[in-house]
C-alpha positions as CSV (number, residue, x, y, z in Angstrom):
1,V,-189.4,27.4,51.0
2,A,-191.4,25.8,48.6
3,K,-191.8,22.9,50.7
4,D,-192.8,24.5,54.2
5,L,-195.1,26.2,52.8
6,G,-196.5,23.2,51.3
7,L,-195.9,24.3,47.8
8,Q,-195.1,23.2,44.2
9,L,-191.9,24.8,42.4
10,P,-194.0,26.1,39.7
11,A,-196.0,27.7,42.3
12,L,-193.7,29.5,43.7
13,S,-193.6,31.8,40.6
14,D,-196.7,31.6,39.5
15,R,-198.1,33.5,43.1
16,G,-195.8,35.7,43.4
17,V,-193.0,34.4,46.0
18,R,-190.5,36.7,46.8
19,I,-188.3,37.5,49.3
20,V,-187.6,41.0,50.9
21,S,-184.7,42.1,53.2
22,E,-184.3,45.4,55.4
23,G,-182.4,47.6,53.7
24,R,-181.1,48.2,50.1
25,T,-179.1,45.0,49.9
26,Q,-181.0,41.9,49.0
27,Y,-179.2,39.5,51.3
28,F,-181.8,36.6,50.0
29,A,-183.1,34.6,46.9
30,L,-185.5,32.2,46.5
31,H,-183.9,29.4,43.8
32,G,-185.5,29.3,41.6
33,K,-185.3,25.4,40.3
34,T,-185.6,24.2,44.1
35,G,-187.1,26.5,46.0
36,H,-184.8,26.8,48.6
37,L,-184.3,30.3,50.2
38,V,-180.5,30.9,49.2
39,T,-177.8,34.0,50.0
40,A,-177.7,36.8,47.4
41,E,-174.5,37.7,47.6
42,R,-171.5,37.2,49.6
43,T,-172.2,38.2,53.5
44,D,-169.5,39.3,55.4
45,R,-169.8,39.0,58.7
46,E,-167.4,41.2,60.8
47,Q,-168.7,44.0,57.7
48,L,-172.5,43.2,58.7
49,C,-172.0,42.9,62.4
50,R,-169.0,44.4,64.0
51,L,-168.9,44.8,67.4
52,V,-172.8,42.1,67.6
53,E,-172.2,38.7,69.3
54,K,-175.5,37.5,67.6
55,C,-175.5,38.8,64.1
56,V,-178.9,38.0,62.7
57,L,-180.6,39.2,59.1
58,R,-184.1,39.6,58.9
59,C,-186.1,38.7,55.5
60,E,-189.5,38.5,54.8
61,L,-191.5,36.6,53.0
62,I,-194.0,37.7,50.3
63,V,-196.9,35.7,48.7
64,E,-199.7,37.2,46.8
65,G,-202.8,35.7,46.4
66,E,-204.7,33.6,49.6
67,M,-202.7,30.3,51.4
């Protein structure tokens, strides 16, 4: 994520970069040392998308300040 945004790793926390998922459960997080997008917890496809062939989990990346 840091690389895609053209930011150095310290800038991720300085700019308040965060990941927001739909609903109450946060499935994704930013790894503080690498800037990689990671799963925040174990995900179970059968539980999340029971009868749906294409399972999609959406999230938003929020960056404070101007880019």
